[in-house]
C-alpha positions in Angstrom: 0.0 0.0 0.0 1.3 3.5 -0.9 0.7 6.4 1.3 -0.8 9.4 -0.5 1.3 12.0 1.4 4.9 10.9 0.9 4.8 7.8 -1.4 6.2 5.4 1.2 4.7 2.0 1.8 3.2 1.2 5.2 5.1 -2.1 5.2 8.5 -0.3 4.9 7.5 2.0 7.7 6.6 -1.0 9.9 10.0 -2.7 9.2 11.8 0.6 9.9 9.9 1.0 13.2 10.7 -2.6 14.3 14.4 -2.1 13.4 14.6 1.2 15.4 12.8 -0.5 18.4 15.4 -3.3 18.3 18.3 -0.9 18.2 17.0 1.0 21.3 16.3 -2.2 23.1 19.8 -3.6 22.3 21.4 -0.4 23.6 19.4 -0.5 26.8 20.1 -4.2 27.4 23.8 -3.8 26.6 24.3 -0.9 29.0 22.3 -2.6 31.8 24.0 -5.9 31.5 27.4 -4.2 31.3 27.0 -2.8 34.9 25.4 -5.9 36.2 28.0 -8.1 34.6 30.8 -6.0 36.1 29.4 -6.2 39.5 28.6 -9.9 39.5 31.9 -10.7 37.9 33.8 -8.7 40.5 32.0 -10.6 43.3 32.8 -13.9 41.6 36.4 -12.9 41.2 36.7 -12.2 44.9 35.3 -15.6 45.6 37.9 -17.1 43.3 40.5 -15.0 45.2 39.3 -16.4 48.5 39.6 -20.0 47.1 43.1 -19.2 45.7 44.1 -17.7 49.1 42.8 -20.8 50.9 44.8 -23.2 48.7 47.9 -21.1 48.8 47.6 -20.6 52.6 47.6 -16.8 52.3 46.4 -14.9 55.4 44.5 -11.8 54.4 44.8 -8.6 56.5 42.0 -8.1 59.0 38.9 -6.8 57.4 39.8 -7.9 53.9 38.2 -10.8 52.1 41.3 -12.3 50.5 45.0 -11.5 49.7 45.2 -9.3 46.6 41.5 -9.3 46.3 41.4 -6.2 44.1 43.2 -8.1 41.2 40.7 -10.9 41.3 37.8 -8.3 41.5 39.2 -6.4 38.6 39.7 -9.5 36.4 36.3 -10.8 37.3 34.7 -7.4 36.7 36.2 -7.1 33.2 35.2 -10.6 32.3 31.6 -10.1 33.5 31.3 -6.7 31.9 32.3 -8.1 28.5 30.7 -11.6 28.6 27.2 -10.8 30.0 26.2 -8.2 27.4 27.6 -10.4 24.6 25.6 -13.4 25.8 22.4 -11.4 26.3 22.6 -9.6 22.9 23.4 -12.9 21.2 20.3 -14.5 22.6 18.1 -11.5 21.6 19.5 -11.4 18.1 18.9 -15.2 17.8 15.3 -14.7 18.8 14.9 -11.8 16.4 16.1 -14.0 13.5 13.5 -16.6 14.4 10.8 -14.0 14.6 11.8 -12.5 11.2 11.9 -15.9 9.5 8.5 -16.8 11.0 7.0 -13.6 9.7 8.4 -14.2 6.2 7.1 -17.7 5.8 3.4 -18.3 4.9 1.3 -20.0 7.5 0.6 -23.7 7.0 -2.2 -23.8 9.4 -5.7 -24.2 8.1 
């Protein structure tokens, strides 16, 4: 269908709107999971640091969770900040591809 005002099709506008919605959604999900991944990764890294300290018989200073905990927290935070957004966006894009393919194929139901 052609629109009388500007000559664009309504189908093209719908595809453009869906694409813009997905971009905004992906940016929001990526930013949110970046901070959540960094926080959870840092906590997991400190846990690994505690385990490493236990097996290496390191005695942390009073009030600290582990010896050299900041290195473990940094490494875990970087790993979490990178991996969680990648995994979340990968799953969203995979679902988008399935949705797009289902919309393109004609229905076989009666």
